C-alpha positions as CSV (number, residue, x, y, z in Angstrom):
1,V,57.6,281.7,-9.0
2,N,56.4,285.3,-9.6
3,G,53.9,285.0,-6.3
4,G,52.7,288.5,-6.9
5,S,50.0,290.3,-8.9
6,S,52.1,292.9,-10.8
7,T,55.2,291.7,-13.5
8,A,58.4,291.3,-12.1
9,S,61.3,292.3,-13.3
10,V,64.4,289.3,-12.8
11,R,68.3,289.6,-13.4
12,L,70.7,286.9,-11.8
13,Q,73.9,287.5,-10.6
14,L,77.0,285.4,-10.4
15,L,78.8,285.0,-7.0
16,P,81.9,282.7,-7.2
17,R,83.2,281.3,-4.5
18,N,86.2,283.5,-2.7
19,S,86.2,286.6,-4.3
20,D,84.9,289.9,-4.1
21,N,81.5,290.1,-5.9
22,S,81.0,293.7,-5.3
23,S,80.5,293.8,-9.1
24,P,79.0,290.7,-10.3
25,L,78.8,288.9,-13.8
26,E,75.0,289.3,-14.4
27,S,72.5,287.6,-16.6
28,A,69.9,289.5,-19.4
29,L,66.7,290.8,-17.9
30,F,63.9,289.1,-18.0
31,T,60.3,289.2,-17.2
32,L,57.7,287.0,-15.0
33,E,53.9,287.6,-14.8
34,P,52.0,286.9,-12.0
35,G,52.1,283.1,-11.6
36,E,54.6,282.9,-14.2
37,V,57.6,280.4,-13.8
38,R,61.0,280.0,-15.0
39,R,63.3,277.3,-14.8
40,F,67.0,277.0,-15.2
41,D,67.8,273.8,-15.8
42,N,71.5,274.4,-15.7
43,V,71.9,278.1,-14.3
44,L,75.5,278.2,-14.6
45,G,75.3,277.6,-18.6
46,E,72.0,279.0,-19.3
47,A,72.2,282.4,-17.5
48,F,76.0,283.0,-17.1
49,G,77.6,280.8,-20.2
50,A,79.3,279.1,-17.8
51,N,79.0,275.6,-20.0
52,G,82.0,273.0,-19.3
53,E,84.0,275.6,-16.8
54,N,84.8,274.7,-13.4
55,V,82.5,277.1,-11.4
56,A,81.8,277.1,-7.6
57,G,79.3,279.4,-5.4
58,G,76.0,281.0,-5.2
59,A,73.7,283.1,-7.5
60,A,71.7,286.2,-6.0
61,V,68.2,286.9,-7.3
62,V,67.8,290.9,-8.1
63,S,64.5,291.9,-8.7
64,D,61.8,294.9,-8.3
65,S,59.4,292.5,-6.8
66,A,59.4,291.1,-3.1
67,D,57.1,288.7,-4.2
68,L,59.4,285.9,-5.7
69,I,59.6,282.5,-4.8
70,V,63.0,280.9,-5.3
71,M,64.6,277.6,-5.2
72,T,67.6,275.6,-6.4
73,R,68.9,272.1,-6.9
74,T,71.9,270.8,-6.7
75,F,73.1,267.4,-7.7
76,N,76.5,265.4,-8.2
77,L,77.1,263.7,-11.5
78,V,78.7,260.6,-9.9
79,E,78.8,257.0,-11.6
80,D,76.1,255.8,-9.6
81,G,73.6,258.8,-9.8
82,S,72.9,261.4,-7.4
83,I,69.6,262.4,-5.8
84,G,71.0,265.8,-5.2
85,A,69.4,268.3,-2.5
86,A,66.9,271.6,-2.8
87,L,67.9,274.8,-1.0
88,A,65.4,277.4,-0.7
89,G,66.3,280.9,-1.7
90,V,67.4,283.3,1.5
91,G,66.0,287.0,1.0
92,N,67.5,289.9,2.8
93,S,65.4,290.0,5.6
94,E,66.2,286.5,6.2
95,L,70.0,287.3,6.7
96,V,71.8,286.4,10.4
97,Q,72.2,290.1,11.3
98,A,75.4,291.3,13.1
99,G,75.7,290.2,17.0
100,E,72.6,287.1,16.3
101,R,73.8,283.9,16.7
102,V,72.5,280.3,14.4
103,K,73.4,276.5,15.1
104,V,74.1,274.6,12.2
105,V,72.7,270.9,13.2
106,F,73.2,267.5,12.7
107,L,77.0,267.7,11.3
108,T,78.4,264.3,11.4
109,E,82.0,263.2,10.2
110,N,82.9,259.4,9.8
111,D,83.2,256.5,7.4
112,N,80.0,256.6,6.1
113,F,79.0,260.8,6.4
114,R,81.5,264.2,5.9
115,S,80.0,267.8,6.8
116,N,80.7,270.8,5.5
117,L,79.8,274.7,6.7
118,G,78.8,277.2,3.6
119,L,78.5,280.7,4.6
120,I,77.6,284.0,1.9
121,N,78.1,287.5,3.0
122,G,75.0,289.3,2.2
123,V,76.4,292.6,2.3
124,N,78.7,295.1,0.3
125,I,81.4,295.1,3.1
126,P,84.1,292.7,4.0
127,I,82.8,290.8,7.1
128,T,84.4,288.1,9.5
129,V,82.0,285.2,10.2
130,Q,82.9,283.0,13.5
131,W,82.0,279.7,14.6
132,E,82.3,277.6,17.4
133,L,82.1,273.6,16.9
134,F,80.3,271.5,19.5
135,D,79.8,267.6,20.2
136,A,76.3,265.7,20.8
137,S,76.8,266.7,24.6
138,G,77.2,270.2,24.1
139,N,80.9,270.2,24.6
140,S,83.0,273.2,22.6
141,L,85.5,271.5,20.6
142,D,87.1,274.8,18.7
143,L,86.9,277.7,17.3
144,G,87.0,278.9,13.5
145,S,86.8,282.3,11.5
146,R,86.5,283.1,7.8
147,D,87.1,286.5,6.4
148,L,84.5,287.1,3.7
149,E,84.8,290.0,0.5
150,P,81.8,291.2,-0.4
151,Y,78.7,289.0,-1.5
152,D,81.2,286.5,-1.2
153,V,80.8,282.8,-0.6
154,V,82.9,280.3,1.1
155,Q,82.4,276.6,2.0
156,I,84.7,275.0,4.9
157,N,85.2,271.5,3.7
158,R,85.1,268.7,6.6
159,V,84.5,271.1,9.3
160,M,84.4,268.3,11.8
161,R,87.4,266.3,10.6
162,S,90.0,266.9,13.6
163,F,86.8,265.2,15.7
164,R,85.8,262.4,13.9
165,P,83.9,260.2,14.6
166,I,81.3,262.7,15.5
167,E,77.6,261.9,15.3
168,A,75.4,264.7,15.7
169,G,77.3,267.9,16.0
170,Y,76.5,271.2,15.5
171,A,78.5,274.7,15.0
172,E,77.2,278.3,16.2
173,V,77.8,280.8,13.9
174,W,77.8,284.9,14.1
175,T,79.2,287.8,12.8
176,D,80.6,291.2,15.0
177,T,81.2,293.2,12.3
178,A,79.2,296.5,12.3
179,G,76.6,296.5,9.7
180,G,77.4,292.9,8.5
181,A,75.0,290.2,7.5
182,F,75.1,286.8,6.2
183,A,73.1,283.6,5.3
184,G,74.4,279.9,5.7
185,Y,73.8,276.3,5.7
186,G,75.3,272.8,6.6
187,S,75.6,270.1,4.4
188,I,76.1,266.9,5.4
189,L,77.3,264.2,2.3
190,D,77.1,260.8,2.0
191,E,80.2,259.3,1.0
192,G,78.9,256.7,-1.2
193,T,76.9,259.0,-3.7
194,S,78.0,262.4,-2.4
195,D,74.3,263.5,-2.3
196,P,73.8,266.2,0.6
197,T,71.5,266.7,3.0
198,L,71.2,270.4,3.7
199,V,70.6,271.8,7.0
200,V,69.4,275.7,7.1
201,P,70.9,277.4,10.1
202,R,68.1,278.5,13.3
């Protein structure tokens, strides 16, 4: 959505998972008039021609306007249907900067739920993102880290697997890479439908 008062030029960039995305595949350029909405029902297919391909990762929205409102909805094609989950776009000013620490809460791992930790490198240099896992009492469980290429997108699946069953654990996440910045999320999935609850770091 163009929330500004001027025409916005917009281009999307595909950021495949576990890749150096310093030279990403780009969509065609399009414009949005003030108040205009552009919706992609299948952004991988419509913007990047990835129909039927096994593609996982993220998308960047590049614009000459700072007034865009961006969101996405993900869903799973499973036998019993999927409600999916919505995730708001993260602007450059909202990235976690080097030296900052954020928490991803509500991480659960048992017979009914599993939890993933997603990380997105927000800068055009390699960075290392680190995390520490805690249980609901605040006891430290484990330390981990992941090297991310420029604009890389990774997901650490079942990040609490070694400590199951665990209810309402959390992760503290940060980078010490000079000039580094990243976005992240928690994803708690229902084992029956694979519907995710998205958790924004705080």
